[in-house]
C-alpha positions as CSV (number, residue, x, y, z in Angstrom):
1,M,-245.0,21.9,-2.9
2,N,-242.9,25.2,-2.6
3,R,-240.4,26.4,-5.0
4,R,-237.4,25.1,-3.0
5,A,-238.8,21.5,-3.0
6,V,-239.8,21.6,-6.6
7,I,-235.9,22.7,-7.6
8,L,-234.6,19.6,-5.1
9,A,-237.0,17.2,-6.7
10,A,-236.1,18.1,-10.1
11,P,-233.1,16.0,-10.5
12,C,-234.8,12.9,-9.0
13,L,-237.6,13.3,-11.6
14,A,-235.1,13.4,-14.4
15,I,-233.3,10.5,-13.2
16,G,-236.6,8.5,-12.7
17,A,-237.7,9.7,-16.4
18,G,-235.0,7.9,-18.2
19,P,-236.3,4.3,-17.5
20,L,-239.7,5.2,-18.2
21,L,-238.7,6.8,-21.5
22,A,-237.1,3.7,-22.5
23,Q,-240.0,1.6,-21.7
24,T,-242.5,3.6,-23.6
25,W,-240.0,4.3,-26.7
26,P,-240.9,3.7,-29.9
27,N,-244.4,5.3,-29.4
28,R,-244.1,6.5,-33.2
29,P,-242.6,5.0,-36.3
30,V,-238.9,5.0,-36.2
31,R,-237.0,5.3,-39.5
32,F,-233.5,4.2,-40.3
33,V,-232.0,6.2,-42.9
34,V,-229.6,4.5,-45.6
35,G,-227.4,6.6,-47.6
36,F,-227.2,4.1,-50.3
37,A,-229.5,3.0,-52.8
38,P,-231.5,-0.2,-52.2
39,G,-229.8,-3.6,-52.6
40,G,-226.5,-3.2,-51.0
41,A,-224.9,-4.4,-47.8
42,N,-226.1,-1.5,-45.8
43,D,-229.6,-1.8,-47.3
44,I,-229.7,-5.1,-46.5
45,M,-228.7,-4.9,-42.8
46,A,-230.9,-1.9,-42.0
47,R,-234.0,-3.8,-43.5
48,L,-233.1,-7.0,-41.5
49,L,-233.0,-4.9,-38.2
50,A,-236.1,-3.2,-39.0
51,A,-238.0,-6.2,-39.5
52,K,-236.6,-8.0,-36.4
53,L,-237.0,-5.1,-34.2
54,G,-240.6,-4.8,-35.2
55,E,-241.1,-8.5,-34.4
56,R,-239.3,-8.1,-30.8
57,M,-241.3,-5.0,-30.1
58,P,-244.9,-5.6,-31.0
59,G,-246.8,-2.6,-31.9
60,S,-243.6,-0.8,-33.0
61,S,-243.0,0.2,-36.6
62,F,-239.2,0.6,-38.1
63,L,-238.9,1.5,-41.8
64,V,-236.1,2.1,-43.8
65,E,-235.7,5.2,-45.9
66,N,-233.1,5.3,-48.6
67,R,-231.4,8.6,-49.1
68,P,-228.3,8.1,-51.4
69,G,-226.3,10.9,-52.6
70,A,-222.8,12.4,-52.2
71,S,-221.4,9.2,-50.9
72,T,-223.9,8.9,-48.1
73,V,-223.5,12.5,-46.7
74,V,-227.1,13.5,-48.0
75,G,-228.5,11.0,-45.5
76,A,-226.2,12.1,-43.0
77,E,-227.2,15.8,-43.0
78,L,-230.7,14.7,-42.9
79,V,-230.2,12.7,-39.8
80,A,-227.9,15.3,-38.1
81,R,-230.4,18.0,-38.8
82,S,-233.7,15.7,-37.8
83,A,-235.1,16.1,-34.2
84,P,-233.3,14.1,-31.6
85,D,-236.5,12.4,-30.4
86,G,-235.8,8.8,-31.0
87,T,-237.7,8.6,-34.3
88,T,-234.5,9.0,-36.9
89,F,-231.3,7.1,-36.9
90,M,-228.8,6.6,-39.7
91,F,-227.6,3.2,-40.6
92,T,-224.1,3.6,-42.2
93,S,-220.6,2.6,-42.4
94,P,-216.9,4.1,-42.7
95,S,-218.0,5.4,-45.9
96,T,-219.9,8.6,-44.2
97,M,-216.8,9.9,-42.2
98,I,-214.6,9.5,-45.3
99,A,-216.8,11.0,-47.9
100,I,-216.7,13.9,-45.2
101,L,-212.9,13.9,-44.8
102,V,-212.2,13.5,-48.6
103,N,-214.8,15.7,-50.0
104,R,-215.2,18.5,-47.6
105,I,-218.6,18.8,-48.9
106,T,-220.7,19.4,-45.7
107,T,-221.0,21.5,-42.8
108,I,-221.9,18.9,-40.3
109,D,-219.0,17.3,-38.2
110,P,-219.7,13.7,-37.8
111,M,-218.0,13.5,-34.5
112,Q,-220.3,16.1,-33.0
113,A,-223.6,16.0,-34.9
114,L,-224.2,12.2,-35.1
115,V,-223.7,9.8,-32.0
116,P,-222.7,6.3,-32.3
117,V,-225.5,3.8,-30.8
118,V,-224.6,0.3,-31.9
119,M,-222.3,-1.6,-34.4
120,A,-224.3,-4.3,-36.0
121,S,-221.8,-6.0,-38.0
122,S,-218.4,-5.9,-39.1
123,A,-216.1,-7.5,-41.9
124,P,-212.6,-7.1,-43.2
125,L,-211.9,-5.8,-46.8
126,A,-210.4,-8.4,-49.1
127,L,-207.6,-8.3,-51.8
128,I,-209.3,-10.2,-54.9
129,C,-207.5,-11.8,-57.9
130,R,-208.0,-14.1,-60.6
131,P,-207.0,-18.0,-60.0
132,D,-203.9,-17.6,-62.4
133,F,-202.3,-14.6,-60.2
134,P,-198.9,-15.5,-59.1
135,A,-198.9,-14.4,-55.7
136,R,-200.6,-16.8,-53.0
137,N,-200.0,-14.8,-50.0
138,V,-199.0,-11.4,-48.6
139,A,-195.4,-11.8,-48.6
140,E,-195.7,-12.6,-52.1
141,F,-198.0,-10.0,-53.4
142,I,-195.5,-7.2,-51.8
143,A,-192.6,-8.8,-53.6
144,L,-194.6,-8.8,-56.9
145,A,-195.8,-5.2,-56.5
146,R,-192.4,-3.8,-55.7
147,E,-191.0,-5.8,-58.8
148,R,-193.9,-4.5,-61.0
149,G,-194.5,-0.9,-59.6
150,P,-197.3,1.0,-61.5
151,R,-197.5,-1.8,-63.9
152,L,-199.5,-3.8,-61.2
153,T,-203.1,-2.6,-61.2
154,I,-205.6,-2.7,-58.6
155,S,-209.5,-1.4,-58.8
156,N,-211.5,0.1,-56.2
157,P,-215.0,1.0,-55.9
158,G,-214.1,4.8,-56.3
159,M,-211.9,7.5,-55.0
160,G,-212.3,8.3,-51.4
161,A,-213.8,4.9,-50.7
162,V,-212.5,3.0,-47.7
163,N,-211.3,0.4,-50.2
164,H,-209.1,3.3,-51.8
165,L,-207.9,4.8,-48.4
166,A,-207.1,1.1,-47.0
167,M,-204.8,0.7,-50.0
168,A,-203.4,4.1,-49.4
169,L,-202.4,3.0,-45.9
170,L,-201.1,-0.1,-47.1
171,T,-198.6,1.5,-49.8
172,R,-197.4,4.0,-47.3
173,R,-196.6,1.2,-44.8
174,T,-195.0,-1.1,-47.2
175,G,-193.5,1.4,-49.9
176,I,-195.3,-0.4,-52.9
177,E,-196.4,1.6,-55.7
178,P,-199.3,-0.2,-57.7
179,T,-201.6,2.0,-60.0
180,L,-205.1,2.4,-58.3
181,V,-208.0,2.6,-60.7
182,P,-211.4,3.8,-59.5
183,Y,-214.6,2.6,-60.8
184,S,-218.0,3.7,-60.1
185,G,-219.1,1.1,-57.5
186,N,-218.2,-2.3,-56.3
187,Q,-219.7,-4.4,-59.1
188,P,-218.0,-2.4,-62.1
189,S,-214.8,-2.8,-60.0
190,I,-215.0,-6.7,-59.8
191,T,-216.3,-6.9,-63.3
192,A,-213.2,-5.0,-64.5
193,L,-211.2,-7.8,-62.5
194,M,-213.0,-10.5,-64.3
195,R,-212.5,-9.0,-67.6
196,G,-208.8,-8.7,-67.2
197,E,-208.6,-4.8,-67.2
198,V,-206.8,-4.9,-63.8
199,D,-204.6,-7.5,-61.9
200,L,-206.3,-7.2,-58.7
201,A,-209.5,-5.6,-56.8
202,H,-209.7,-4.3,-53.4
203,D,-213.3,-4.9,-52.2
204,G,-215.3,-6.9,-49.6
205,L,-216.5,-10.5,-49.9
206,F,-219.9,-9.5,-50.4
207,T,-220.0,-8.5,-54.1
208,P,-217.7,-11.2,-55.6
209,R,-219.3,-13.9,-53.3
210,A,-220.6,-15.9,-56.1
211,Q,-217.3,-15.6,-58.2
212,L,-215.5,-16.8,-55.0
213,Q,-217.7,-19.7,-54.3
214,D,-217.4,-21.2,-57.8
215,G,-213.7,-20.4,-58.1
216,T,-213.8,-17.7,-60.8
217,L,-212.0,-15.4,-58.4
218,R,-209.7,-16.0,-55.5
219,A,-209.3,-14.2,-52.2
220,L,-205.5,-13.4,-51.9
221,A,-205.8,-11.8,-48.4
222,L,-208.0,-10.2,-45.6
223,T,-207.4,-6.9,-44.1
224,S,-207.7,-8.4,-40.7
225,V,-205.4,-9.5,-38.0
226,E,-206.6,-12.9,-37.4
227,R,-208.1,-15.4,-39.8
228,S,-211.7,-15.4,-40.3
229,P,-213.5,-18.2,-38.7
230,L,-215.9,-18.3,-41.8
231,H,-212.7,-18.3,-44.2
232,P,-209.8,-20.0,-42.4
233,D,-208.0,-20.7,-45.5
234,I,-207.6,-17.1,-46.5
235,P,-204.3,-15.5,-45.3
236,T,-204.2,-12.0,-43.5
237,F,-202.3,-8.7,-43.9
238,G,-201.8,-8.7,-40.2
239,E,-199.7,-12.1,-40.4
240,T,-197.3,-10.4,-42.4
241,L,-197.7,-6.7,-41.3
242,P,-198.4,-6.6,-37.7
243,G,-200.7,-3.6,-36.7
244,Y,-202.4,-3.3,-40.3
245,E,-206.3,-4.0,-40.1
246,V,-209.1,-2.3,-41.7
247,G,-212.4,-3.3,-40.7
248,F,-215.7,-2.5,-42.5
249,W,-218.5,-2.1,-40.1
250,G,-222.2,-1.2,-40.3
251,G,-224.0,0.6,-37.5
252,L,-226.7,3.0,-36.2
253,L,-225.9,6.6,-35.5
254,A,-228.3,9.2,-33.8
255,P,-228.8,12.9,-34.0
256,R,-227.0,14.4,-31.0
257,G,-229.1,15.1,-28.2
258,T,-231.2,12.0,-28.7
259,P,-231.8,10.6,-24.9
260,D,-229.4,8.4,-23.5
261,A,-232.6,6.1,-22.4
262,I,-233.7,5.6,-25.9
263,M,-230.0,5.0,-27.4
264,D,-229.3,2.4,-24.5
265,R,-232.7,0.8,-25.3
266,L,-231.9,0.5,-29.0
267,A,-228.5,-0.8,-28.6
268,A,-229.8,-3.5,-26.1
269,E,-232.7,-4.7,-28.8
270,V,-230.2,-4.7,-31.5
271,D,-227.7,-6.6,-29.7
272,A,-230.6,-9.3,-28.9
273,V,-231.5,-9.2,-32.5
274,L,-227.9,-10.1,-33.6
275,R,-228.0,-13.1,-31.3
276,Q,-230.7,-14.9,-33.1
277,P,-229.5,-18.0,-35.1
278,D,-231.3,-16.8,-38.2
279,V,-229.7,-13.6,-38.2
280,I,-226.2,-14.8,-37.5
281,T,-226.7,-17.2,-40.5
282,R,-228.0,-14.3,-42.7
283,I,-225.2,-11.8,-41.9
284,R,-222.5,-14.6,-42.2
285,G,-223.9,-15.2,-45.7
286,F,-222.7,-11.8,-46.9
287,G,-219.1,-12.2,-45.6
288,A,-219.7,-10.2,-42.3
289,E,-220.0,-11.1,-38.7
290,P,-222.7,-9.8,-36.1
291,T,-221.1,-7.3,-33.8
292,G,-223.6,-6.0,-31.1
293,G,-222.4,-4.9,-27.9
294,D,-222.9,-1.6,-26.0
295,R,-222.6,1.9,-27.1
296,A,-219.3,2.5,-25.4
297,A,-217.7,-0.3,-27.7
298,F,-219.0,1.2,-30.8
299,T,-217.9,4.9,-29.5
300,R,-214.5,4.0,-29.0
301,A,-214.3,2.0,-32.8
302,Y,-216.0,5.2,-34.3
303,A,-213.5,7.5,-32.7
304,A,-210.5,5.2,-33.8
305,D,-211.7,5.2,-37.2
306,W,-212.2,8.9,-37.5
307,E,-208.4,9.7,-36.3
308,K,-207.3,6.8,-38.6
309,W,-208.9,8.0,-41.8
310,S,-208.3,11.6,-41.1
311,Q,-204.5,10.7,-40.8
312,V,-204.6,8.9,-44.0
313,V,-206.3,11.5,-45.8
314,R,-203.8,14.2,-44.4
315,D,-200.4,12.0,-45.1
316,N,-201.6,11.1,-48.6
317,D,-203.2,14.4,-49.7
318,I,-206.4,12.6,-50.8
319,R,-208.8,15.0,-52.6
320,P,-211.8,14.6,-54.5
321,G,-211.4,12.5,-57.7
């Protein structure tokens, strides 16, 4: 074959390489890096996917590697600087982009260094209260917050957490001025509510699930537009404040440069896993919904979240606590 023929054939070879690459991947162990310590929702989801992917793809090996630190930024930097060869991904949530926006402690740009692959789960946040809290819905909560002003206290898992920014978005939208009280994690925030140290907690449904089930605590409202089919009795902020929506997703990101064929294969395999009845039951057990879908859907959601939280940080001049 002469030089001209080789040049003309090169694009065809590249096109043909994609499907072959997808078929042979993974031919080495694949690690899902989690920026949190073991035991949290992200860690549980990553391990569930790793186990199920291993079952679907005989001979493959999917491992979870916990790299906590700097509000998940340590793990993000590790993945961003890893070889884009389909052996390293990050399982994370909006926490990573928010930590980067608020703390400004990394040189990586999450919109450039990390590529969305697939969203695995999503869940609204919730405003949690004790059973005797006087407000029963969003309208009553807003009225009470305007009446009490800073005397109304709301805990969150830490300054710069998605819960903190979601409440900043709400206060700007409604003009209420409660006192936001940061704690060092989800469980301390919920414990403070149970002890009566604060009036409400802004969290998800995962950490206080036992207390919500036994009636020790009550979910006042979810940060979604429509009511959850899992919790049809819980009001939503969207019913009173059209357009107000905050979702907490979990998904896989890849180092930029990872071949499209590999990312497409991983997205398709995860989507298939998320359709399994036992997986759906497990995910719903901690207050989330399996998501799945293709890369394009997650890319749009990822970009929209980056824009939203960038604006919230700017508008509220949120800085490290």
